[in-house]
C-alpha positions in Angstrom: 12.2 -20.3 -27.0 10.2 -21.7 -24.1 10.0 -25.5 -23.9 6.2 -25.4 -23.9 6.0 -23.2 -26.9 3.9 -25.0 -29.5 6.7 -24.5 -32.1 8.9 -26.6 -29.8 6.2 -29.1 -28.7 5.0 -29.8 -32.3 8.3 -31.3 -33.6 9.2 -32.9 -30.2 5.8 -34.7 -30.0 6.1 -35.7 -33.7 3.0 -33.7 -34.6 4.1 -31.3 -37.3 7.0 -29.3 -38.6 7.5 -26.2 -40.6 10.2 -25.3 -43.1 11.2 -22.4 -45.3 9.8 -24.0 -48.5 6.2 -23.6 -47.1 6.2 -20.3 -45.1 3.2 -20.0 -42.9 2.1 -23.6 -43.4 2.6 -26.9 -41.6 3.6 -30.4 -42.6 1.4 -32.7 -40.5 3.0 -36.0 -39.3 0.8 -39.0 -38.6 0.4 -38.2 -34.9 -0.4 -34.6 -35.8 -2.9 -35.6 -38.5 -4.6 -37.8 -35.9 -4.9 -34.9 -33.5 -6.1 -32.6 -36.2 -8.8 -35.1 -37.2 -9.9 -35.6 -33.6 -10.5 -31.9 -33.1 -12.3 -31.6 -36.4 -14.4 -34.7 -36.0 -15.4 -33.8 -32.4 -16.4 -30.2 -33.4 -18.4 -31.5 -36.4 -20.3 -33.9 -34.1 -21.3 -30.9 -32.0 -22.3 -28.9 -35.1 -24.5 -31.8 -36.2 -26.0 -31.9 -32.8 -26.8 -28.1 -33.2 -28.5 -28.9 -36.5 -25.9 -27.4 -38.8 -25.5 -29.0 -42.2 -22.0 -29.4 -43.7 -21.2 -27.8 -47.0 -18.1 -27.4 -49.2 -17.3 -24.3 -51.3 -14.6 -23.7 -53.9 -11.1 -22.7 -53.0 -10.7 -20.5 -56.0 -13.4 -17.8 -56.6 -13.5 -14.9 -59.0 -12.1 -11.6 -57.7 -15.4 -9.9 -58.7 -17.2 -11.9 -56.0 -14.9 -10.6 -53.3 -15.3 -7.1 -54.7 -19.1 -7.3 -54.5 -19.0 -8.6 -51.0 -16.6 -5.9 -49.8 -13.9 -8.2 -48.7 -11.6 -7.0 -51.5 -11.7 -3.4 -50.2 -11.0 -4.6 -46.6 -8.6 -7.5 -47.2 -7.3 -7.1 -50.8 -3.7 -6.8 -49.7 -4.0 -10.2 -47.8 -5.6 -12.2 -50.6 -3.6 -14.5 -52.9 -4.6 -13.7 -56.5 -4.2 -15.6 -59.8 -4.9 -14.5 -63.3 -6.4 -16.6 -66.0 -6.4 -14.8 -69.4 -8.7 -11.8 -68.8 -10.1 -12.9 -65.4 -8.7 -12.6 -61.9 -9.3 -15.2 -59.2 -8.5 -15.4 -55.5 -7.8 -18.1 -53.0 -10.6 -17.8 -50.5 -9.5 -16.1 -47.2 -12.9 -17.1 -45.6 -16.1 -18.9 -46.6 -18.8 -16.2 -46.1 -19.5 -15.2 -49.8 -19.5 -18.9 -50.8 -22.2 -19.7 -48.3 -24.4 -16.9 -49.6 -24.1 -18.4 -53.1 -25.4 -21.7 -51.7 -28.3 -19.9 -50.0 -29.2 -18.2 -53.3 -29.5 -21.4 -55.3 -33.1 -21.9 -54.3 -36.2 -19.8 -53.6 -36.2 -19.6 -49.8 -39.4 -19.3 -47.7 -39.5 -17.9 -44.2 -40.6 -21.4 -43.2 -37.1 -22.7 -44.2 -35.4 -20.5 -41.7 -33.2 -20.7 -39.7 -30.9 -22.3 -42.3 -27.6 -23.4 -40.8 -24.4 -24.2 -42.8 -21.0 -25.2 -41.5 -17.7 -25.8 -43.3 -14.2 -26.7 -42.3 -12.9 -24.4 -45.0 -9.2 -24.4 -46.1 -8.3 -20.7 -46.2 -5.3 -18.8 -47.3 -4.3 -15.3 -46.4 -1.1 -13.4 -47.2 0.7 -12.5 -43.9 4.1 -10.6 -44.0 6.9 -13.0 -43.2 7.7 -11.0 -40.0 4.2 -11.6 -38.7 4.2 -15.4 -39.1 4.2 -17.3 -35.8 4.0 -21.0 -36.0 0.4 -22.3 -36.1 -0.8 -19.1 -34.3 -0.5 -17.0 -37.4 0.0 -18.5 -40.8 -0.9 -18.3 -44.4 -2.7 -21.6 -44.7 -5.3 -22.7 -42.1 -8.6 -24.3 -41.7 -11.5 -22.2 -40.4 -14.6 -23.7 -38.7 -16.8 -21.3 -40.6 -20.6 -21.5 -40.0 -23.4 -19.2 -41.1 -27.1 -19.0 -40.0 -29.6 -17.4 -42.4 -32.5 -16.2 -40.3 -35.1 -13.5 -39.5 -35.1 -11.0 -36.5 -37.4 -13.3 -34.5 -34.7 -16.0 -34.6 -31.7 -14.0 -33.4 -32.0 -14.4 -29.7 -32.5 -18.1 -29.9 -29.6 -18.5 -32.3 -27.2 -16.6 -30.0 -28.3 -18.7 -27.0 -27.8 -21.9 -28.9 -24.3 -20.7 -29.9 -23.4 -19.9 -26.3 -24.5 -23.4 -25.2 -22.4 -24.9 -28.0 -19.3 -22.9 -27.0 -19.6 -24.0 -23.4 -19.8 -27.7 -24.3 -16.9 -27.5 -26.6 -14.6 -25.4 -24.5 -15.2 -27.5 -21.4 -14.4 -30.6 -23.4 -11.1 -29.2 -24.4 -10.3 -28.2 -20.8 -11.1 -24.5 -20.8 -13.6 -23.4 -18.2 -13.0 -19.6 -18.1 -13.7 -17.1 -20.8 -14.9 -13.5 -21.1 -17.0 -11.9 -23.7 -16.4 -8.8 -25.7 -19.0 -6.8 -27.6 -17.3 -5.2 -30.7 -19.1 -2.4 -32.3 -18.9 -0.5 -35.6 -15.4 0.3 -36.9 -14.5 3.6 -38.6 -14.2 1.9 -42.0 -17.3 -0.1 -42.6 -20.0 -1.0 -45.0 -23.7 -0.3 -44.5 -25.7 2.7 -43.3 -25.7 4.0 -39.7 -29.3 3.0 -39.5 -28.4 -0.6 -40.4 -25.6 -0.5 -37.8 -27.9 0.8 -35.1 -30.3 -2.0 -35.8 -27.6 -4.7 -35.9 -25.9 -3.6 -32.7 -29.3 -3.3 -31.0 -30.3 -6.9 -32.0 -27.0 -8.4 -31.0 -26.8 -6.6 -27.6 -30.4 -7.7 -26.8 -29.6 -11.3 -27.8 -26.5 -11.3 -25.6 -28.4 -10.0 -22.6 -31.1 -12.6 -23.2 -28.4 -15.3 -23.2 -27.3 -14.0 -19.7 -24.0 -12.8 -21.0 -22.1 -10.0 -19.4 -19.7 -8.4 -21.9 -17.1 -5.8 -22.0 -17.5 -3.1 -24.7 -14.9 -3.0 -27.5 -15.7 0.1 -29.5 -14.6 0.1 -33.1 -13.6 -3.6 -33.1 -16.5 -4.9 -35.1 -16.3 -6.6 -38.6 -16.7 -4.3 -41.6 -20.2 -5.7 -42.1 -21.5 -6.0 -38.6 -21.0 -6.1 -34.8 -19.8 -9.2 -33.1 -19.5 -11.0 -29.8 -16.0 -12.4 -29.2 -15.4 -15.2 -26.7 -11.9 -15.0 -25.2 -10.4 -18.0 -23.5 -8.0 -17.8 -20.5 -5.2 -20.3 -20.4 -3.1 -21.6 -17.5 -0.6 -18.8 -18.0 -3.4 -16.2 -17.7 -3.1 -15.3 -21.4 -6.1 -14.3 -23.4 -7.0 -15.9 -26.7 -9.9 -14.8 -28.8 -11.4 -17.9 -30.4 -15.2 -18.0 -30.7 -17.3 -15.3 -32.4 -20.8 -14.7 -33.5 -21.4 -11.7 -35.8 -24.6 -10.2 -37.0 -24.5 -9.1 -40.6 -27.1 -7.1 -42.6 -24.6 -6.1 -45.3 -23.6 -9.2 -47.2 -27.2 -10.4 -47.8 -27.8 -7.0 -49.4 -24.6 -6.8 -51.4 -24.9 -10.4 -52.6 -28.6 -10.3 -53.2 -29.8 -13.0 -50.8 -33.6 -13.0 -50.4 -36.3 -14.9 -48.5 -40.1 -14.8 -49.1 -41.8 -13.7 -45.9 -45.3 -14.6 -44.6 -46.9 -11.9 -46.8 -45.3 -13.2 -49.9 -42.8 -10.3 -50.2 -39.1 -10.8 -50.7 -37.0 -9.6 -47.8 -33.3 -9.8 -46.9 -32.4 -12.4 -44.3 -30.0 -11.8 -41.4 -26.7 -13.6 -41.7 -25.1 -14.7 -38.5 -21.4 -15.6 -38.9 -20.1 -18.1 -36.4 -16.9 -19.8 -35.4 -16.2 -21.9 -32.4 -12.5 -22.4 -32.6 -11.6 -19.8 -35.3 -8.7 -21.8 -36.9 -8.1 -25.4 -36.1 -4.3 -24.9 -36.4 -4.3 -21.9 -34.0 -6.5 -23.6 -31.5 -4.2 -26.6 -31.6 -1.3 -24.4 -30.7 -3.3 -22.9 -27.8 -4.3 -26.4 -26.7 -0.7 -27.7 -26.7 0.6 -24.7 -24.7 -2.3 -24.8 -22.3 -1.8 -28.5 -21.6 2.0 -28.3 -21.7 1.9 -31.0 -24.4 0.1 -33.5 -22.1 -3.3 -33.5 -23.8 -6.5 -35.0 -22.2 -6.9 -38.7 -22.6 -9.6 -38.5 -25.3 -7.6 -36.1 -27.4 -4.1 -37.7 -27.2 -2.9 -39.0 -30.6 -1.7 -42.1 -28.8 -3.7 -42.8 -25.7 -2.0 -45.8 -24.3 1.5 -47.2 -24.2 1.7 -51.0 -23.7 5.0 -52.3 -22.5 6.0 -55.9 -21.9 8.4 -56.3 -19.1 10.4 -58.8 -21.1 10.4 -60.4 -24.5 8.4 -63.3 -23.0 5.4 -61.2 -22.6 5.4 -59.6 -26.1 2.7 -61.9 -27.5 0.4 -61.0 -24.6 1.3 -57.3 -25.0 0.2 -57.6 -28.7 -3.1 -59.2 -27.6 -3.7 -56.3 -25.2 -2.9 -53.7 -27.8 -5.2 -55.4 -30.4 -8.0 -55.6 -27.8 -7.7 -51.9 -27.1 -7.6 -51.1 -30.8 -10.7 -53.1 -31.5 -12.5 -51.0 -28.9 -11.5 -47.8 -30.8 -8.6 -46.9 -28.5 -5.3 -45.6 -29.9 -2.2 -47.4 -28.5 1.4 -48.2 -29.2 3.6 -51.1 -28.0 6.8 -49.9 -26.4 8.8 -53.0 -27.1 12.3 -51.4 -27.5 15.3 -53.1 -25.9 15.3 -50.5 -23.0 14.6 -50.5 -19.3 11.0 -50.1 -18.2 11.8 -46.8 -16.6 13.2 -45.5 -19.9 10.1 -46.5 -21.7 7.9 -44.8 -19.1 9.9 -41.6 -19.6 9.7 -42.0 -23.4 5.9 -42.4 -23.4 5.5 -39.4 -21.1 7.7 -37.2 -23.3 5.6 -38.2 -26.2 2.4 -37.1 -24.4 0.9 -40.6 -24.0 -1.3 -40.3 -20.9 -1.7 -44.0 -19.9 1.1 -46.5 -19.5 0.2 -50.2 -19.3 2.7 -52.8 -18.2 2.4 -56.5 -18.7 4.7 -58.9 -16.9 4.7 -62.6 -16.4 2.1 -62.3 -13.6 -0.2 -60.2 -15.7 0.2 -62.5 -18.7 -0.7 -65.5 -16.6 -3.7 -63.9 -15.0 -5.0 -62.0 -18.0 -4.6 -58.6 -16.3 -2.8 -55.4 -17.0 -1.0 -52.9 -14.7 -2.1 -49.3 -15.4 -0.1 -46.2 -14.6 -2.3 -43.0 -14.8 -1.0 -39.5 -15.6 -1.1 -38.6 -11.9 1.1 -41.6 -11.0 -1.7 -43.6 -9.5 -1.5 -47.3 -10.3 -4.0 -50.1 -10.5 -4.4 -53.6 -11.8 -7.5 -54.6 -13.9 -8.5 -57.5 -16.1 -8.1 -56.8 -19.8 -11.9 -56.5 -20.3 -12.2 -54.2 -17.3 -9.3 -52.0 -18.5 -10.8 -51.8 -22.0 -14.2 -50.6 -20.7 -12.5 -48.2 -18.3 -10.4 -46.6 -21.0 -13.5 -46.3 -23.2 -15.4 -44.6 -20.4 -12.4 -42.2 -19.9 -12.5 -41.4 -23.6 -16.1 -40.3 -23.4 -15.8 -38.5 -20.0 -16.0 -34.7 -20.2 -15.2 -32.2 -17.4 -18.2 -30.4 -15.9 -19.4 -27.1 -17.5 -19.9 -23.9 -15.6 -23.3 -22.4 -15.5 -24.4 -20.0 -18.2 -23.2 -16.4 -17.8 -20.0 -14.5 -18.2 -17.0 -15.6 -16.1 -15.1 -12.6 -15.0 -11.4 -12.1 -15.4 -9.7 -14.0 -17.1 12.1 -31.6 -22.1 14.5 -33.2 -24.5 13.3 -35.5 -27.2 13.4 -39.2 -26.4 13.6 -41.7 -29.2 10.8 -44.2 -29.2 10.1 -47.3 -31.2 7.2 -49.7 -31.3 4.1 -50.8 -33.1 1.1 -48.6 -33.7 -2.4 -49.8 -32.9 -5.7 -47.9 -33.0 -8.8 -46.9 -34.9 -9.2 -43.8 -37.1 -9.7 -40.6 -35.1 -13.4 -40.0 -34.7 -13.4 -37.4 -31.9 -15.5 -39.4 -29.5 
């Protein structure tokens, strides 16, 4: 197995592990849980910025709901089922039907639309053991599920908003390049040909309005509607389908979602299914492999290693770490009885991007010596270093202009004291 495979990096970086007692699922270590929360919190901040409202739906839903939605016919073999007396229940494999139930709880007016829901939904799908592949393909995962209930007049604007959201998020995570696929009706589908003609026409028009160039993917649509798929390219020129927006005229009909139009008549809303990352776990695996385990500063579970040159500087090193932590930075003191070179190597192998050294000179002057990921070194006062690190946390790479972009070591023990605020993604 390649040393940069996420199944190697996860345990080596002390992020997660998997074991046979939980096939297709991960045990998240503290550093991994921090990374997980950073990804989730950052994405949620972007969803709020895009005027989505967070919701939560049940894990266990009646089989009859999945039958009415059509998911049972399509995915029944991949749904975990439980029986309770004379009723059958299923662990949700996605959140779509649950969001329709939320929509139906009130009488909706056309003035209420677009209505945007988002959920980081814990999902379960049965995958054959031979198909499992670390975090890339598992049986338990969290999906960034979002749905927009709208009318035809809203579709172009919603697709444009989604494209802008994708570009911000992908650039923040270090992905500049992606291509777009337009997936049309599959051979096995729900809905009439007329409904599919309408759905494909609206989504294609919205894509062109958003200045997207796309490759056609005949037969690759969802069973309920066509979709745009956003495919990232990583540093090894591999393609990963992550984001998607899907136009659905089927589920609102099957699950009886209605909205009162301007004439006072009930009509079916359009349902736009959206996901930016797809699965947090899978996206984390892509991130780890793309960055070779050396995550961007804002995303690193531990951002800064603080190392006193000798025991005489430990108190000042603790002051430095506490100052950084009070500013919302995540750091760890490398105070082990090892050479400084060994500690630099240990921090690097743990994916910590910044290494701060404090010796007698720094302790006396109230300064810190900083080693950056590229090897560059500088000396700053403690307050200057704190502000600089905060600015680095907020910094984001530039985004490309709108439009399609064509083409597409050994574990080192560490010891120390952990400092830092809860992960908030910013």
